[in-house]
C-alpha positions as CSV (number, residue, x, y, z in Angstrom):
1,M,23.2,24.2,-44.2
2,I,23.8,20.5,-43.5
3,A,23.7,21.3,-39.7
4,I,20.6,22.9,-39.8
5,N,19.1,19.9,-41.7
6,R,20.4,17.5,-39.2
7,R,19.0,19.6,-36.4
8,Q,15.5,19.3,-38.1
9,E,15.5,15.5,-38.3
10,F,16.8,15.4,-34.7
11,F,13.9,17.3,-33.0
12,P,11.0,15.1,-34.2
13,G,12.8,11.9,-32.9
14,L,13.4,13.6,-29.7
15,A,9.7,14.6,-29.2
16,L,8.6,11.1,-30.0
17,L,11.0,9.6,-27.5
18,V,9.8,12.3,-24.5
19,L,6.2,11.3,-25.3
20,L,7.0,7.6,-25.2
21,V,9.0,8.2,-21.7
22,V,6.0,10.2,-20.3
23,G,3.4,7.4,-21.4
24,L,5.7,4.9,-19.5
25,L,6.0,6.7,-16.5
26,S,2.4,7.5,-16.2
27,L,1.8,3.5,-16.3
28,V,4.3,3.1,-13.5
29,V,3.3,5.8,-11.4
30,A,-0.4,5.0,-11.5
31,P,-1.6,3.0,-8.6
32,S,-2.5,-0.6,-9.3
33,S,-6.1,-1.3,-9.7
34,R,-5.6,-5.0,-8.5
35,A,-4.9,-3.8,-4.9
36,G,-7.5,-5.2,-2.7
37,S,-8.4,-8.2,-4.9
38,S,-8.8,-11.9,-3.7
39,F,-6.7,-13.0,-6.6
40,D,-3.7,-10.9,-5.7
41,S,-1.1,-12.4,-3.3
42,S,0.9,-9.4,-2.8
43,S,1.0,-7.6,0.5
44,W,-1.9,-5.4,-0.4
45,G,-4.0,-8.3,-2.0
46,T,-6.8,-10.1,0.0
47,Q,-6.0,-13.8,-1.0
48,Q,-5.2,-15.0,2.4
49,F,-8.3,-13.3,3.9
50,Y,-10.5,-15.2,1.3
51,A,-9.0,-18.6,2.4
52,Y,-9.4,-17.4,5.8
53,L,-13.1,-17.1,5.4
54,E,-13.3,-20.4,3.7
55,Q,-11.4,-22.0,6.4
56,Q,-14.0,-20.4,9.0
57,G,-16.8,-21.9,7.2
58,F,-18.3,-19.0,5.4
59,R,-19.6,-19.3,1.9
60,V,-17.4,-17.1,-0.1
61,E,-17.4,-16.5,-4.0
62,R,-15.8,-13.9,-6.3
63,W,-18.1,-11.4,-8.2
64,Q,-17.0,-10.9,-11.4
65,R,-20.0,-9.6,-13.7
66,N,-21.7,-6.3,-13.8
67,Y,-23.6,-4.9,-11.1
68,D,-26.9,-5.2,-13.0
69,N,-26.7,-9.0,-12.3
70,L,-27.1,-8.5,-8.5
71,N,-30.7,-8.3,-8.8
72,N,-30.7,-11.9,-10.5
73,L,-29.5,-13.5,-7.1
74,K,-32.3,-15.5,-5.9
75,S,-32.0,-15.2,-2.2
76,K,-31.5,-12.2,-0.3
77,G,-29.3,-11.3,2.8
78,H,-26.2,-11.6,0.8
79,I,-22.7,-9.4,1.5
80,L,-20.7,-7.8,-1.0
81,L,-17.1,-7.1,0.1
82,Q,-15.3,-4.1,-1.8
83,I,-11.9,-3.1,-0.9
84,S,-9.9,-0.7,-2.8
85,G,-7.4,2.2,-2.6
86,R,-9.1,4.3,-5.2
87,P,-12.4,6.1,-5.1
88,I,-15.5,4.0,-5.4
89,G,-18.9,5.2,-6.8
90,W,-22.5,4.2,-6.1
91,P,-23.9,2.4,-9.2
92,P,-27.8,2.6,-9.2
93,P,-28.1,-1.2,-9.6
94,L,-26.0,-1.6,-6.5
95,V,-28.1,0.8,-4.5
96,E,-31.3,-1.0,-5.6
97,W,-29.5,-4.3,-4.5
98,L,-28.8,-3.0,-1.3
99,A,-32.4,-1.8,-0.8
100,Q,-33.8,-5.3,-1.2
101,G,-32.0,-6.2,2.3
102,N,-28.4,-7.0,1.4
103,T,-25.3,-5.5,2.9
104,L,-22.2,-3.8,1.7
105,V,-19.0,-3.8,3.2
106,R,-16.6,-1.3,1.9
107,F,-13.1,-0.7,3.1
108,Y,-11.7,2.4,1.3
109,W,-10.0,5.9,1.9
110,H,-12.4,8.4,3.3
111,G,-12.8,10.2,6.8
112,E,-10.8,13.1,8.0
113,P,-7.2,13.2,9.1
114,T,-6.8,13.4,13.0
115,A,-4.2,13.6,15.6
116,A,-4.3,9.7,15.9
117,P,-0.6,8.2,15.5
118,F,-0.2,6.7,12.1
119,E,0.3,3.1,13.6
120,T,-2.5,2.1,15.9
121,R,-2.7,-1.3,17.8
122,L,-6.1,-1.6,19.2
123,S,-6.2,-4.5,21.9
124,M,-9.3,-6.7,21.3
125,P,-10.3,-9.9,22.7
126,Q,-9.2,-11.7,19.8
127,G,-5.8,-10.1,19.8
128,N,-4.2,-6.8,18.3
129,V,-5.7,-5.1,15.4
130,L,-3.2,-2.9,13.3
131,V,-4.3,0.1,11.6
132,E,-1.9,2.5,9.6
133,T,-3.9,5.4,9.1
134,R,-4.6,8.9,10.9
135,R,-7.9,9.0,9.3
136,R,-11.1,8.7,11.4
137,V,-14.9,9.3,11.1
138,P,-16.4,11.4,13.6
139,V,-19.4,10.1,15.8
140,R,-22.7,10.3,13.8
141,Q,-26.0,10.1,15.2
142,G,-27.9,6.8,13.9
143,D,-24.6,5.0,12.9
144,R,-23.0,2.3,15.1
145,P,-19.2,2.1,15.8
146,L,-17.7,-1.6,15.3
147,L,-14.1,-0.6,15.7
148,A,-13.0,2.7,17.2
149,D,-10.2,4.5,19.6
150,D,-10.3,7.9,21.3
151,Y,-9.9,9.8,18.0
152,G,-13.0,8.4,16.2
153,W,-14.4,5.5,14.1
154,I,-12.3,3.1,12.0
155,V,-15.1,0.7,10.9
156,Y,-19.0,1.6,11.6
157,L,-22.4,0.3,10.8
158,R,-24.7,2.6,8.9
159,R,-28.2,1.3,8.4
160,S,-31.3,2.8,6.5
161,H,-34.1,2.8,8.7
162,S,-36.8,4.4,6.1
163,P,-39.1,1.7,4.7
164,P,-39.1,0.0,2.3
165,N,-35.3,0.1,2.7
166,H,-33.5,-2.3,5.0
167,E,-30.2,-2.0,3.7
168,Q,-27.0,-1.7,5.9
169,R,-23.5,-0.7,5.2
170,I,-20.3,-1.5,6.9
171,L,-17.7,1.1,6.1
172,G,-14.0,1.2,6.8
173,V,-11.6,4.3,6.7
174,Y,-8.4,2.2,6.1
175,P,-8.6,0.0,2.8
176,W,-6.0,-2.6,3.8
177,L,-7.4,-3.8,7.2
178,V,-7.5,-7.3,5.8
179,A,-4.6,-7.1,3.5
180,N,-2.1,-10.2,2.9
181,A,0.3,-7.9,5.0
182,Y,-1.7,-8.6,8.2
183,G,-2.0,-12.2,7.8
184,G,0.0,-15.4,8.0
185,E,2.5,-15.4,10.7
186,T,2.1,-11.4,11.8
187,G,0.2,-12.5,14.9
188,L,-2.5,-9.9,14.3
189,A,-6.1,-10.3,14.9
190,N,-7.3,-8.3,11.7
191,F,-8.8,-11.2,9.9
192,A,-10.4,-12.4,13.1
193,I,-12.1,-9.3,14.0
194,V,-13.4,-8.6,10.5
195,A,-14.7,-12.3,10.2
196,Q,-16.4,-11.7,13.7
197,L,-18.0,-8.5,12.1
198,L,-19.3,-10.4,9.1
199,Q,-20.7,-13.1,11.3
200,E,-22.7,-10.8,13.0
201,V,-24.6,-9.5,9.6
202,V,-24.4,-12.5,7.4
203,K,-27.8,-14.7,7.2
204,P,-27.9,-18.3,7.3
205,G,-27.4,-19.7,3.7
206,A,-26.1,-16.3,2.7
207,T,-22.8,-15.7,0.5
208,I,-20.0,-13.2,0.9
209,Y,-19.2,-11.9,-2.7
210,F,-15.7,-10.5,-3.1
211,D,-16.1,-7.6,-5.6
212,E,-13.5,-8.6,-8.3
213,W,-15.3,-6.8,-10.9
214,L,-14.1,-3.6,-9.3
215,H,-10.6,-4.7,-9.8
216,G,-10.9,-5.4,-13.5
217,Y,-11.8,-9.0,-13.7
218,R,-14.6,-9.8,-15.8
219,Q,-16.8,-12.7,-16.4
220,R,-19.1,-11.2,-19.0
221,T,-22.4,-12.4,-20.5
222,P,-23.0,-11.8,-24.2
223,E,-25.1,-8.8,-23.3
224,D,-22.3,-7.2,-21.1
225,V,-19.6,-7.8,-24.2
226,A,-22.2,-5.7,-26.6
227,R,-22.5,-3.2,-23.7
228,G,-18.8,-3.0,-23.2
229,T,-17.8,-2.7,-26.7
230,V,-20.2,0.0,-28.0
231,P,-20.5,3.4,-25.8
232,Q,-24.2,3.5,-24.6
233,T,-24.0,7.3,-23.8
234,L,-21.8,10.4,-24.6
235,F,-20.6,10.4,-21.0
236,D,-19.7,6.7,-21.5
237,Y,-17.6,7.4,-24.5
238,F,-15.9,10.2,-22.5
239,S,-15.1,8.1,-19.5
240,R,-13.4,5.3,-21.6
241,T,-11.0,7.9,-23.3
242,P,-7.6,8.4,-21.2
243,W,-7.9,12.2,-21.3
244,L,-5.2,12.5,-18.5
245,A,-2.6,10.7,-20.7
246,V,-3.6,12.6,-24.0
247,G,-3.8,15.9,-22.1
248,L,-0.2,15.4,-20.8
249,Q,1.3,14.4,-24.1
250,L,-0.3,17.7,-25.8
251,V,0.9,19.9,-23.2
252,L,4.5,18.5,-23.5
253,L,4.2,18.7,-27.4
254,F,3.1,22.4,-27.1
255,F,6.0,23.4,-24.8
256,F,8.5,21.4,-26.9
257,L,7.4,23.2,-30.1
258,L,7.5,26.7,-28.3
259,W,11.0,26.0,-27.0
260,Q,12.0,24.8,-30.5
261,Q,10.9,27.9,-32.2
262,S,12.6,30.3,-29.9
263,Q,16.1,28.8,-30.3
264,R,18.7,30.8,-32.1
265,F,21.2,29.1,-34.4
266,G,24.0,29.7,-32.3
267,S,25.3,27.7,-29.4
268,L,22.8,27.2,-26.3
269,F,24.0,28.4,-23.0
270,L,21.9,26.6,-20.2
271,E,22.2,27.0,-16.5
272,K,23.4,24.1,-14.4
273,E,20.8,22.2,-12.7
274,P,21.4,21.1,-9.3
275,V,22.5,17.5,-9.2
276,S,20.3,15.3,-7.3
277,S,21.3,12.4,-5.2
278,N,20.2,9.1,-6.7
279,S,21.5,7.4,-3.8
280,A,19.5,9.2,-1.2
281,A,16.4,8.8,-3.3
282,Y,17.0,5.0,-3.8
283,I,17.5,4.6,0.0
284,E,14.2,6.6,0.8
285,A,12.3,4.6,-1.5
286,L,13.8,1.3,-0.2
287,A,13.0,2.5,3.5
288,G,9.5,2.9,2.6
289,V,9.0,-0.4,1.0
290,L,10.7,-2.1,4.0
291,Q,8.4,-0.1,6.3
292,R,5.1,-0.9,4.5
293,A,6.3,-4.8,4.4
294,Q,7.0,-4.7,8.3
295,Q,10.5,-5.9,7.7
296,R,12.2,-4.7,10.7
297,Q,13.9,-7.8,11.2
298,F,15.6,-7.5,8.0
299,V,16.8,-4.0,8.7
300,L,18.1,-5.0,12.0
301,K,20.1,-7.9,10.5
302,Q,21.5,-5.5,8.0
303,L,22.6,-2.9,10.7
304,Q,24.2,-5.7,12.7
305,D,26.3,-6.7,9.8
306,R,27.4,-3.2,9.2
307,L,28.4,-3.0,13.0
308,R,30.4,-5.9,12.7
309,Y,32.2,-4.4,9.6
310,D,33.1,-1.1,11.3
311,L,34.2,-2.8,14.7
312,A,36.5,-5.1,12.5
313,G,38.0,-2.3,10.8
314,Q,38.5,0.0,13.8
315,L,40.0,-2.8,15.8
316,G,42.5,-3.7,13.2
317,L,41.0,-7.1,12.4
318,A,41.0,-8.3,9.0
319,I,38.0,-7.2,7.3
320,N,37.7,-9.4,4.3
321,R,39.4,-12.5,5.9
322,H,37.5,-16.0,5.4
323,P,36.1,-16.8,7.7
324,P,35.3,-13.2,9.0
325,P,36.0,-12.3,12.7
326,K,33.2,-14.1,15.2
327,D,31.3,-12.2,17.5
328,A,33.1,-13.5,20.4
329,E,36.4,-12.3,19.1
330,L,34.8,-8.8,18.2
331,I,33.5,-8.6,21.7
332,Q,37.0,-9.6,23.4
333,A,38.8,-7.3,21.2
334,W,36.4,-4.4,21.9
335,Q,36.5,-5.0,25.7
336,A,40.2,-4.9,25.6
337,A,40.3,-1.8,23.7
338,T,37.8,0.3,25.6
339,G,37.6,-1.4,29.0
340,R,33.8,-1.5,29.0
341,S,31.4,-4.3,29.7
342,P,31.1,-6.9,27.2
343,E,27.4,-7.1,27.8
344,D,27.0,-3.7,26.0
345,L,28.3,-5.1,22.9
346,H,26.7,-8.6,23.3
347,D,23.4,-7.2,23.5
348,L,23.7,-5.4,20.3
349,L,25.1,-8.3,18.2
350,G,22.6,-10.9,19.6
351,V,19.3,-12.3,18.3
352,I,16.3,-9.9,19.1
353,P,13.1,-11.9,18.7
354,T,10.6,-9.1,18.0
355,V,11.6,-5.6,16.8
356,D,9.4,-2.3,16.6
357,D,10.4,1.2,15.6
358,S,11.3,2.2,19.3
359,Q,13.6,-0.7,19.4
360,L,15.4,0.0,16.2
361,L,16.0,3.5,17.4
362,R,17.2,2.3,20.8
363,W,19.5,-0.2,18.8
364,L,21.1,2.7,16.9
365,K,21.6,5.0,19.8
366,Q,23.6,1.9,21.7
367,A,25.6,1.2,18.4
368,A,26.5,4.9,18.1
369,S,27.6,4.8,21.8
370,V,29.7,1.6,21.3
371,L,31.5,3.0,18.2
372,Q,32.1,6.5,20.0
373,A,33.7,4.6,23.0
374,L,36.1,2.7,20.8
375,K,36.9,6.1,18.7
376,T,37.6,7.7,22.1
377,A,39.7,4.8,23.5
378,T,41.8,4.7,20.3
């Protein structure tokens, strides 16, 4: 009887713990709404591009108000720049503002997957433009390509010719075209190309507004506060409710109660689940982060250190001695053991200024050949 009571006290606590873990996981896995913001200094923010436009003499500001306030701008011909990895809608006030002769520049996921390579470098007069997506937009009559390759359009101009509309929209299939990851010392011309596109459509005295309202940065008027606090419509009420999180928790609670009611008082026998490799998952996640951050030089440095360690161990040199064996000592010992040219090992341990994926694969093949030669010789 005491065991049964303890079991009844244990299950509610376990259910609460499961719901808490699911809620935390949903927050971690959900994509960040800040990506693409000019306030964001991470790899996928646009803080560097905002500063670049200021340096080039553009008038830039951050838009942090409701789209209803766009129509309060006195002059026309302005540009609203929207960058987001999430779906973006078409609010009626924004469409009305565009019809007055303003321009929308929007970089977001759309288009269709093609046979294009995931990493494409386009050679332009200003330099190379890096695009990391297979998505393209097919040729469409009435639109004009601004950045394209043999597989389709990457950035294009869509203009309305129906009076009284004079709106024009510049749309890109890749959200991170001007992200911080492509600025700085990368040597890429992504910033320069997009700045030139903006220069062609911006009117004298007009302003380029970075849409920060889209990313959750708010500068509200008293009317905005009242509108945001009280739902205006039934749809507005439902849109503010996190139904996905609520639904997941209800489903988990239902299955938990179903499982609890179907248990016997005897011992529970469960099949053994296959053990997943946490190390492999960690390595794959780290590799994905390094690939997105373009840290190939860092990867090469780690591989070279590992090669030095393996060579020292197979050649019988002290692995943990201080200081460790120098490259010249490793090369001399390897040449004596294998009889091969020291240039083969010198190229692997030397400094490589620029590294791409093909060079990394070639380095790995040469390193395997060097270790195999030593293994055969000994």
